[in-house]
C-alpha positions as a Markdown table, in Angstrom:
| # | Residue | x | y | z |
|---|---|---|---|---|
| 1 | Met | -9.8 | 25.1 | -2.3 |
| 2 | Glu | -10.7 | 25.3 | -6.1 |
| 3 | Ala | -9.8 | 22.9 | -8.1 |
| 4 | Ser | -6.8 | 22.9 | -10.6 |
| 5 | Leu | -5.0 | 20.6 | -14.0 |
| 6 | Pro | -2.4 | 18.3 | -13.3 |
| 7 | Arg | 1.1 | 19.3 | -14.6 |
| 8 | Asp | 1.8 | 18.0 | -18.2 |
| 9 | Glu | 4.8 | 16.2 | -17.1 |
| 10 | Pro | 4.9 | 14.3 | -13.7 |
| 11 | Val | 6.1 | 16.3 | -10.6 |
| 12 | Gln | 9.6 | 14.9 | -9.8 |
| 13 | Leu | 13.1 | 16.2 | -8.2 |
| 14 | Ile | 15.3 | 13.1 | -8.8 |
| 15 | Asp | 16.0 | 11.9 | -12.0 |
| 16 | Ala | 17.1 | 8.4 | -13.5 |
| 17 | Asp | 20.6 | 9.7 | -13.1 |
| 18 | Gly | 20.5 | 10.4 | -8.9 |
| 19 | Thr | 20.6 | 14.4 | -10.0 |
| 20 | Ala | 18.5 | 16.3 | -8.0 |
| 21 | His | 16.2 | 19.4 | -9.4 |
| 22 | Asp | 14.4 | 22.3 | -8.3 |
| 23 | Asp | 10.9 | 23.4 | -8.5 |
| 24 | Pro | 8.9 | 26.1 | -7.8 |
| 25 | Glu | 6.2 | 24.7 | -5.7 |
| 26 | Phe | 7.2 | 20.8 | -4.2 |
| 27 | Pro | 11.1 | 21.3 | -2.3 |
| 28 | Leu | 13.3 | 18.7 | -2.1 |
| 29 | Pro | 12.8 | 16.9 | 1.1 |
| 30 | Asp | 16.4 | 17.4 | 3.4 |
| 31 | Gly | 19.0 | 14.6 | 3.6 |
| 32 | Asp | 18.1 | 13.2 | 7.1 |
| 33 | Thr | 14.7 | 12.5 | 5.2 |
| 34 | Leu | 16.6 | 11.2 | 2.0 |
| 35 | Leu | 18.7 | 8.5 | 3.9 |
| 36 | Arg | 15.9 | 7.6 | 6.5 |
| 37 | Ala | 13.8 | 6.7 | 2.5 |
| 38 | Tyr | 16.4 | 5.2 | 1.2 |
| 39 | Arg | 16.3 | 3.1 | 4.6 |
| 40 | Ala | 12.8 | 2.1 | 4.0 |
| 41 | Leu | 13.4 | 1.6 | 0.1 |
| 42 | Val | 16.1 | -0.6 | 0.7 |
| 43 | Glu | 13.5 | -2.8 | 3.4 |
| 44 | Gly | 11.0 | -2.8 | 1.5 |
| 45 | Arg | 12.8 | -4.4 | -1.7 |
| 46 | Arg | 13.8 | -6.5 | 0.0 |
| 47 | Phe | 10.3 | -7.7 | 1.9 |
| 48 | Asn | 9.0 | -8.0 | -1.2 |
| 49 | Asp | 11.6 | -10.6 | -2.8 |
| 50 | Glu | 11.5 | -11.8 | 0.7 |
| 51 | Ser | 7.2 | -12.6 | 0.8 |
| 52 | Ser | 8.1 | -13.8 | -3.1 |
| 53 | Ala | 10.4 | -16.1 | -1.8 |
| 54 | Leu | 7.9 | -17.6 | 1.0 |
| 55 | Val | 4.9 | -17.9 | -1.7 |
| 56 | Arg | 7.2 | -20.8 | -3.7 |
| 57 | Gln | 8.2 | -22.5 | -0.7 |
| 58 | Gly | 4.7 | -22.6 | 0.6 |
| 59 | Arg | 4.2 | -20.1 | 3.7 |
| 60 | Leu | 2.3 | -17.7 | 2.1 |
| 61 | Ala | -0.7 | -18.7 | -0.1 |
| 62 | Val | -0.4 | -16.1 | -2.8 |
| 63 | Tyr | 1.9 | -12.4 | -2.4 |
| 64 | Pro | 1.3 | -9.7 | -4.8 |
| 65 | Ser | 4.8 | -8.1 | -5.3 |
| 66 | Ser | 5.1 | -4.2 | -5.5 |
| 67 | His | 8.5 | -4.5 | -6.0 |
| 68 | Gly | 9.6 | -1.2 | -8.3 |
| 69 | Gln | 7.2 | 0.8 | -6.7 |
| 70 | Glu | 8.6 | 1.3 | -3.7 |
| 71 | Ala | 9.6 | 4.9 | -4.1 |
| 72 | Ser | 5.4 | 5.3 | -4.2 |
| 73 | Gln | 5.0 | 3.2 | -1.4 |
| 74 | Ile | 7.1 | 4.7 | 0.7 |
| 75 | Gly | 7.6 | 8.1 | -0.4 |
| 76 | Ala | 3.5 | 8.2 | 0.9 |
| 77 | Ala | 3.6 | 6.4 | 4.1 |
| 78 | Leu | 7.0 | 8.9 | 5.4 |
| 79 | Ala | 4.1 | 12.3 | 4.3 |
| 80 | Leu | 1.9 | 11.0 | 6.8 |
| 81 | Ala | 1.5 | 12.1 | 10.6 |
| 82 | Glu | 1.4 | 9.7 | 13.6 |
| 83 | Gln | -2.3 | 10.6 | 14.4 |
| 84 | Asp | -3.1 | 10.2 | 10.4 |
| 85 | Trp | -4.4 | 6.9 | 8.5 |
| 86 | Leu | -3.7 | 4.7 | 5.7 |
| 87 | Phe | -6.5 | 3.0 | 4.1 |
| 88 | Pro | -4.5 | 0.5 | 2.1 |
| 89 | Thr | -4.8 | -2.4 | -1.0 |
| 90 | Tyr | -3.6 | -5.8 | -1.0 |
| 91 | Arg | -0.5 | -4.3 | -3.4 |
| 92 | Asp | 0.4 | -1.7 | -0.3 |
| 93 | Ser | 2.4 | -4.4 | 2.3 |
| 94 | Val | 5.4 | -2.0 | 2.5 |
| 95 | Thr | 3.4 | 1.3 | 2.6 |
| 96 | Ile | 2.1 | -0.8 | 6.1 |
| 97 | Thr | 5.5 | -1.8 | 7.6 |
| 98 | Ala | 6.6 | 1.9 | 6.9 |
| 99 | Arg | 3.7 | 2.5 | 9.3 |
| 100 | Gly | 5.6 | 0.7 | 12.0 |
| 101 | Val | 4.1 | -2.6 | 11.0 |
| 102 | Arg | 5.8 | -5.6 | 11.4 |
| 103 | Pro | 6.7 | -6.9 | 9.1 |
| 104 | Ala | 5.4 | -10.6 | 9.8 |
| 105 | Glu | 1.7 | -9.0 | 10.5 |
| 106 | Val | 1.4 | -7.7 | 7.9 |
| 107 | Leu | 2.0 | -11.3 | 6.1 |
| 108 | Thr | -0.5 | -13.0 | 8.1 |
| 109 | Leu | -3.5 | -12.0 | 6.1 |
| 110 | Leu | -1.4 | -13.9 | 3.3 |
| 111 | Lys | -0.4 | -16.5 | 5.4 |
| 112 | Gly | -4.4 | -17.6 | 6.6 |
| 113 | Asp | -4.0 | -17.3 | 9.9 |
| 114 | Trp | -6.2 | -14.2 | 10.8 |
| 115 | His | -8.9 | -11.2 | 10.0 |
| 116 | Ser | -6.0 | -9.2 | 9.8 |
| 117 | Gly | -2.2 | -10.1 | 11.5 |
| 118 | Tyr | -1.8 | -5.9 | 13.2 |
| 119 | Asp | -4.8 | -4.0 | 15.2 |
| 120 | Pro | -5.6 | -1.1 | 12.9 |
| 121 | Ala | -6.2 | 1.2 | 15.7 |
| 122 | Val | -2.8 | 0.9 | 17.4 |
| 123 | His | -1.2 | 1.6 | 13.6 |
| 124 | His | -4.0 | 3.4 | 12.4 |
| 125 | Val | -3.8 | 1.5 | 9.3 |
| 126 | Ala | -6.7 | -0.4 | 7.7 |
| 127 | Pro | -7.5 | -4.0 | 7.6 |
| 128 | Gln | -5.8 | -4.5 | 4.0 |
| 129 | Ala | -8.9 | -4.6 | 0.8 |
| 130 | Thr | -8.5 | -6.9 | -1.7 |
| 131 | Pro | -11.3 | -5.5 | -3.8 |
| 132 | Leu | -10.4 | -3.1 | -6.3 |
| 133 | Ala | -11.8 | 0.6 | -4.5 |
| 134 | Thr | -13.6 | -0.6 | -2.1 |
| 135 | Gln | -11.6 | 0.4 | 0.7 |
| 136 | Leu | -11.8 | 4.0 | -0.9 |
| 137 | Leu | -15.5 | 4.8 | 0.1 |
| 138 | His | -14.7 | 3.9 | 4.2 |
| 139 | Ala | -11.5 | 6.0 | 4.2 |
| 140 | Val | -13.5 | 8.7 | 3.0 |
| 141 | Gly | -16.2 | 7.7 | 5.7 |
| 142 | Phe | -13.4 | 7.7 | 8.5 |
| 143 | Ala | -12.5 | 11.2 | 7.5 |
| 144 | Gln | -15.8 | 12.8 | 7.2 |
| 145 | Ala | -16.5 | 11.1 | 11.0 |
| 146 | Ala | -12.9 | 12.7 | 12.1 |
| 147 | Gln | -14.3 | 16.4 | 11.2 |
| 148 | His | -17.3 | 15.8 | 13.1 |
| 149 | Arg | -15.0 | 14.8 | 16.1 |
| 150 | His | -12.8 | 17.4 | 15.2 |
| 151 | Gln | -9.7 | 15.1 | 15.5 |
| 152 | Asp | -6.2 | 16.3 | 13.6 |
| 153 | Ala | -6.4 | 13.2 | 11.1 |
| 154 | Val | -5.9 | 13.0 | 7.6 |
| 155 | Val | -6.5 | 9.9 | 6.0 |
| 156 | Leu | -4.3 | 8.5 | 2.4 |
| 157 | Ala | -7.0 | 6.4 | 0.4 |
| 158 | Met | -4.0 | 4.1 | -1.8 |
| 159 | Cys | -5.7 | 2.5 | -4.9 |
| 160 | Gly | -4.3 | 1.2 | -8.3 |
| 161 | Asp | -5.4 | 2.1 | -12.0 |
| 162 | Gly | -7.4 | -0.8 | -12.2 |
| 163 | Ala | -9.6 | 0.5 | -9.3 |
| 164 | Thr | -10.5 | 3.4 | -11.1 |
| 165 | Ser | -12.7 | 2.0 | -13.0 |
| 166 | Glu | -14.2 | 0.9 | -10.6 |
| 167 | Gly | -17.8 | 2.4 | -9.3 |
| 168 | Asp | -16.7 | 3.1 | -5.6 |
| 169 | Phe | -13.4 | 5.3 | -6.8 |
| 170 | His | -15.8 | 7.7 | -8.5 |
| 171 | Glu | -18.3 | 7.9 | -5.8 |
| 172 | Ala | -15.7 | 8.5 | -3.0 |
| 173 | Leu | -14.4 | 11.1 | -5.2 |
| 174 | Asn | -17.4 | 12.5 | -5.6 |
| 175 | Phe | -18.7 | 12.5 | -1.4 |
| 176 | Ala | -14.9 | 13.2 | -0.7 |
| 177 | Ala | -15.7 | 16.4 | -2.5 |
| 178 | Val | -18.7 | 17.3 | -1.8 |
| 179 | Phe | -18.3 | 17.2 | 2.3 |
| 180 | Arg | -14.9 | 18.5 | 1.7 |
| 181 | Ala | -13.2 | 15.7 | 3.9 |
| 182 | Pro | -9.7 | 15.2 | 4.6 |
| 183 | Val | -9.0 | 12.3 | 2.1 |
| 184 | Val | -5.4 | 12.3 | -0.2 |
| 185 | Phe | -6.6 | 10.2 | -2.7 |
| 186 | Phe | -3.3 | 7.9 | -3.8 |
| 187 | Val | -3.4 | 6.4 | -7.4 |
| 188 | Gln | -0.4 | 4.0 | -8.3 |
| 189 | Asn | -0.7 | 4.2 | -11.8 |
| 190 | Asn | 1.3 | 0.5 | -12.7 |
| 191 | Gly | 0.5 | 0.5 | -16.2 |
| 192 | Phe | -2.1 | -2.5 | -15.8 |
| 193 | Ala | -5.1 | -3.5 | -14.4 |
| 194 | Ile | -3.3 | -7.6 | -14.0 |
| 195 | Ser | -3.4 | -8.4 | -17.8 |
| 196 | Val | -5.4 | -4.7 | -19.0 |
| 197 | Pro | -3.5 | -1.9 | -20.0 |
| 198 | Leu | -4.4 | 1.7 | -18.5 |
| 199 | Ala | -5.2 | 2.4 | -22.3 |
| 200 | Arg | -8.1 | 0.0 | -22.4 |
| 201 | Gln | -9.2 | 1.5 | -18.8 |
| 202 | Thr | -9.7 | 5.1 | -19.3 |
| 203 | Ala | -10.1 | 7.9 | -22.7 |
| 204 | Ala | -8.4 | 10.7 | -20.2 |
| 205 | Pro | -5.2 | 12.4 | -20.2 |
| 206 | Ser | -4.3 | 11.1 | -16.9 |
| 207 | Leu | -5.9 | 9.8 | -14.1 |
| 208 | Ala | -5.6 | 12.3 | -12.0 |
| 209 | His | -7.1 | 14.8 | -14.7 |
| 210 | Lys | -10.6 | 13.0 | -13.2 |
| 211 | Ala | -10.0 | 15.3 | -10.6 |
| 212 | Ile | -11.0 | 18.5 | -11.8 |
| 213 | Gly | -14.5 | 16.7 | -12.3 |
| 214 | Tyr | -15.5 | 16.0 | -8.4 |
| 215 | Gly | -14.2 | 19.7 | -8.1 |
| 216 | Met | -10.7 | 18.8 | -6.2 |
| 217 | Pro | -7.0 | 19.1 | -7.3 |
| 218 | Gly | -5.2 | 16.6 | -9.2 |
| 219 | Gln | -1.7 | 16.1 | -9.7 |
| 220 | Arg | 1.1 | 13.4 | -11.2 |
| 221 | Val | 4.3 | 12.6 | -10.1 |
| 222 | Asp | 7.1 | 10.7 | -10.4 |
| 223 | Gly | 6.0 | 7.4 | -8.6 |
| 224 | Asn | 9.4 | 5.9 | -8.9 |
| 225 | Asp | 11.4 | 9.0 | -7.5 |
| 226 | Ala | 10.2 | 8.9 | -3.6 |
| 227 | Ala | 11.8 | 13.0 | -2.9 |
| 228 | Ala | 8.9 | 13.9 | -5.1 |
| 229 | Val | 6.4 | 11.8 | -4.2 |
| 230 | Leu | 7.2 | 12.8 | -0.5 |
| 231 | Ser | 6.6 | 16.1 | -1.6 |
| 232 | Val | 3.7 | 16.4 | -3.3 |
| 233 | Val | 1.9 | 13.9 | -1.1 |
| 234 | Gly | 3.0 | 16.3 | 1.9 |
| 235 | Ala | 1.7 | 19.4 | -0.1 |
| 236 | Ala | -1.8 | 17.0 | -0.6 |
| 237 | Val | -2.1 | 15.9 | 3.5 |
| 238 | Glu | -1.1 | 19.0 | 4.5 |
| 239 | Arg | -3.9 | 20.8 | 2.4 |
| 240 | Ala | -6.4 | 18.2 | 3.7 |
| 241 | Arg | -4.5 | 18.7 | 7.1 |
| 242 | Ala | -5.7 | 23.0 | 6.5 |
| 243 | Gly | -9.0 | 22.1 | 5.4 |
| 244 | Gly | -8.5 | 22.2 | 1.9 |
| 245 | Gly | -10.3 | 19.1 | 1.2 |
| 246 | Pro | -9.3 | 16.2 | -1.1 |
| 247 | Ser | -7.2 | 16.0 | -4.0 |
| 248 | Leu | -6.1 | 12.9 | -6.1 |
| 249 | Ile | -2.7 | 12.2 | -6.8 |
| 250 | Glu | -1.4 | 9.7 | -9.6 |
| 251 | Ala | 2.2 | 7.9 | -9.3 |
| 252 | His | 3.5 | 6.8 | -12.5 |
| 253 | Thr | 5.4 | 3.4 | -11.5 |
| 254 | Tyr | 5.8 | 0.3 | -12.9 |
| 255 | Arg | 4.6 | -3.5 | -11.7 |
| 256 | Met | 8.0 | -5.1 | -13.0 |
| 257 | Gln | 6.7 | -8.6 | -11.0 |
| 258 | Ala | 3.8 | -10.3 | -12.3 |
| 259 | His | 0.5 | -9.3 | -11.0 |
| 260 | Thr | 0.7 | -12.3 | -7.8 |
| 261 | Asn | 2.6 | -15.5 | -8.2 |
| 262 | Ala | -0.7 | -17.2 | -9.7 |
| 263 | Asp | -0.7 | -15.0 | -13.3 |
| 264 | Asp | 2.0 | -15.0 | -15.9 |
| 265 | Asp | 3.1 | -11.5 | -17.5 |
| 266 | Thr | 4.7 | -12.6 | -20.5 |
| 267 | Arg | 1.3 | -13.2 | -21.8 |
| 268 | Tyr | 0.6 | -9.6 | -22.2 |
| 269 | Arg | 3.7 | -7.5 | -22.0 |
| 270 | Asp | 6.5 | -7.7 | -23.6 |
| 271 | Arg | 9.8 | -8.2 | -22.0 |
| 272 | Ala | 11.3 | -5.4 | -23.8 |
| 273 | Glu | 8.9 | -2.9 | -21.9 |
| 274 | Val | 9.8 | -4.6 | -18.9 |
| 275 | Ala | 13.6 | -4.1 | -19.3 |
| 276 | Ala | 13.6 | -0.3 | -20.4 |
| 277 | Trp | 12.0 | 0.2 | -16.5 |
| 278 | Glu | 14.8 | -1.9 | -14.6 |
| 279 | Gly | 16.5 | 1.4 | -15.4 |
| 280 | Arg | 13.9 | 3.7 | -13.5 |
| 281 | Asp | 14.5 | 1.4 | -10.6 |
| 282 | Pro | 14.0 | 3.8 | -7.2 |
| 283 | Leu | 16.6 | 2.1 | -5.7 |
| 284 | Ile | 19.1 | 2.9 | -7.4 |
| 285 | Arg | 18.5 | 6.4 | -8.2 |
| 286 | Met | 18.1 | 7.1 | -4.5 |
| 287 | Arg | 21.5 | 5.2 | -3.8 |
| 288 | Ala | 23.1 | 8.0 | -6.2 |
| 289 | His | 21.8 | 10.4 | -5.4 |
| 290 | Leu | 22.6 | 10.3 | -1.3 |
| 291 | Ala | 26.0 | 8.9 | -2.6 |
| 292 | Ser | 26.5 | 12.3 | -4.5 |
| 293 | Thr | 26.0 | 14.1 | -1.8 |
| 294 | Gly | 27.8 | 12.5 | 1.0 |
| 295 | Ala | 24.7 | 11.5 | 2.9 |
| 296 | Leu | 25.5 | 7.5 | 2.0 |
| 297 | Asp | 29.0 | 6.2 | 2.5 |
| 298 | Asp | 30.0 | 2.5 | 2.4 |
| 299 | Ala | 29.3 | 2.3 | 6.1 |
| 300 | Thr | 26.0 | 3.6 | 6.1 |
| 301 | Ala | 25.0 | 1.7 | 3.2 |
| 302 | Ala | 25.7 | -1.8 | 4.7 |
| 303 | Asp | 24.5 | -0.6 | 8.3 |
| 304 | Ile | 21.5 | -0.7 | 5.8 |
| 305 | Gly | 22.0 | -3.7 | 4.1 |
| 306 | Ala | 22.3 | -5.4 | 7.5 |
| 307 | Gly | 19.2 | -4.4 | 9.0 |
| 308 | Ala | 17.7 | -5.5 | 6.1 |
| 309 | Asp | 19.1 | -9.2 | 6.7 |
| 310 | Arg | 17.8 | -8.9 | 10.0 |
| 311 | Met | 14.3 | -8.1 | 8.9 |
| 312 | Ala | 14.2 | -10.9 | 6.0 |
| 313 | Ala | 15.6 | -13.1 | 8.9 |
| 314 | Ala | 13.0 | -12.5 | 11.4 |
| 315 | Leu | 10.2 | -12.2 | 8.9 |
| 316 | Arg | 11.7 | -15.8 | 8.3 |
| 317 | Ala | 11.3 | -17.5 | 11.4 |
| 318 | Ala | 8.0 | -15.8 | 11.9 |
| 319 | Ile | 6.1 | -17.2 | 9.1 |
| 320 | Thr | 8.2 | -20.7 | 9.0 |
| 321 | Thr | 6.6 | -21.1 | 12.3 |
| 322 | Asp | 3.0 | -22.9 | 12.2 |
| 323 | Thr | 0.6 | -21.7 | 14.7 |
| 324 | Ala | -2.1 | -24.0 | 16.3 |
| 325 | Pro | -5.2 | -23.2 | 14.7 |
| 326 | Asp | -8.2 | -21.9 | 17.2 |
| 327 | Pro | -11.7 | -22.2 | 15.7 |
| 328 | Glu | -12.7 | -19.8 | 18.0 |
| 329 | Asn | -11.2 | -16.6 | 15.7 |
| 330 | Leu | -13.7 | -17.6 | 13.1 |
| 331 | Phe | -16.3 | -15.6 | 15.5 |
| 332 | Arg | -13.8 | -12.9 | 17.0 |
| 333 | Gln | -14.7 | -9.4 | 17.2 |
| 334 | Val | -17.3 | -10.2 | 13.9 |
| 335 | Arg | -20.1 | -8.6 | 16.2 |
| 336 | Gly | -19.7 | -6.6 | 19.2 |
| 337 | Ile | -22.4 | -8.8 | 20.5 |
| 338 | Arg | -22.9 | -11.6 | 18.4 |
| 339 | Ser | -26.2 | -12.9 | 16.8 |
| 340 | Pro | -28.7 | -15.7 | 17.0 |
| 341 | Gln | -26.8 | -16.9 | 13.6 |
| 342 | Leu | -23.2 | -16.5 | 15.1 |
| 343 | Val | -24.0 | -18.2 | 18.4 |
| 344 | Glu | -25.3 | -21.4 | 16.1 |
| 345 | Gln | -23.2 | -21.3 | 14.0 |
| 346 | Arg | -20.1 | -21.4 | 16.4 |
| 347 | Glu | -22.1 | -24.0 | 18.7 |
| 348 | Leu | -22.6 | -26.2 | 15.4 |
| 349 | Leu | -18.5 | -25.6 | 14.9 |
| 350 | Leu | -17.3 | -26.5 | 18.3 |
| 351 | Asp | -19.6 | -29.7 | 18.2 |
| 352 | Glu | -18.6 | -31.0 | 15.4 |
| 353 | Ile | -15.2 | -30.9 | 16.6 |
| 354 | Arg | -15.9 | -32.8 | 20.1 |
| 355 | Arg | -17.5 | -35.5 | 17.9 |
| 356 | Ser | -14.5 | -35.9 | 15.5 |
| 357 | Ala | -12.5 | -35.9 | 18.6 |
| 358 | Gln | -14.2 | -38.9 | 20.2 |
| 359 | Pro | -12.7 | -42.5 | 19.4 |
| 360 | Thr | -14.2 | -44.4 | 16.4 |
| 361 | Pro | -16.0 | -47.1 | 17.9 |
| 362 | Ala | -15.0 | -50.8 | 17.2 |
| 363 | Gly | -16.5 | -51.4 | 13.6 |
| 364 | Gly | -16.5 | -48.3 | 11.9 |
| 365 | Ala | -19.3 | -46.8 | 13.1 |
| 366 | Arg | -20.0 | -44.1 | 15.0 |
């Protein structure tokens, strides 16, 4: 496939008022699909807010919220087929839940209980990556392996705007383009890499413009328009599935909350800027559109809200249940065959645990 420059303006199918617009290249998804997307948006927002509350309660060590970015997360997830794979970042928890992973399992890593709370092979979701951009190279390698095995699988590789400043990002795009790997690179441009604004990261017209340098198509999309994200990502997925190679999509959205609970975003961005984005809320936009078409009535909205309540209650119950730590978990699934060093480390730890469990002799010395 020939490389192509992105549009001057991001693709938008539903505007901030909920009004749909025809696009010559990207069709509006049908009503049932949009209603499904709205349900996922509501549950995603509730998941974000509930997770932030669990941090304040001391039940999670940290949570990188995607509040306000749910349209990007849900639209991208719904564009994938069951056999496709997702390689997420630490901020893509909502995307993972949209792929069918239980919310409590998504948060297991952030609670500190286990390497990853879900089985990647079952859900076709790689473990969340905290280092910026490292998962992109893994995604390309996985996609190329799928090619060699003649598997019908496309890989969605997600990252943020900050990750595009990492060398791994450029290596991954170049590798994927040269080998025409079935990968869709999806960049959520939420304006900041922690406290660094986009203008301090690149002088390119847009992040999507970087695609042309690697010989792949690039496209920009309104990241707060779930319908547009679903349509644009869906088209890229089908191109990759048909052998057209990789593509790069930049979703323009905004990080409404701090980088994590440990960040004070008032130090580097103006409150007026945040307030301006509140009117572009993806949930309000989709709700207005569905209500105008008659697809969302009061009863359906109440049912969706009740479903989000049940999800939140189940999440709270699971996260607030303490589990006894198992030292063996430090050594499980590290290697198929344990190295001598790993065996030695395991024996040292188990011996220390056994000795600490023995009663202390009189006089306090053991």
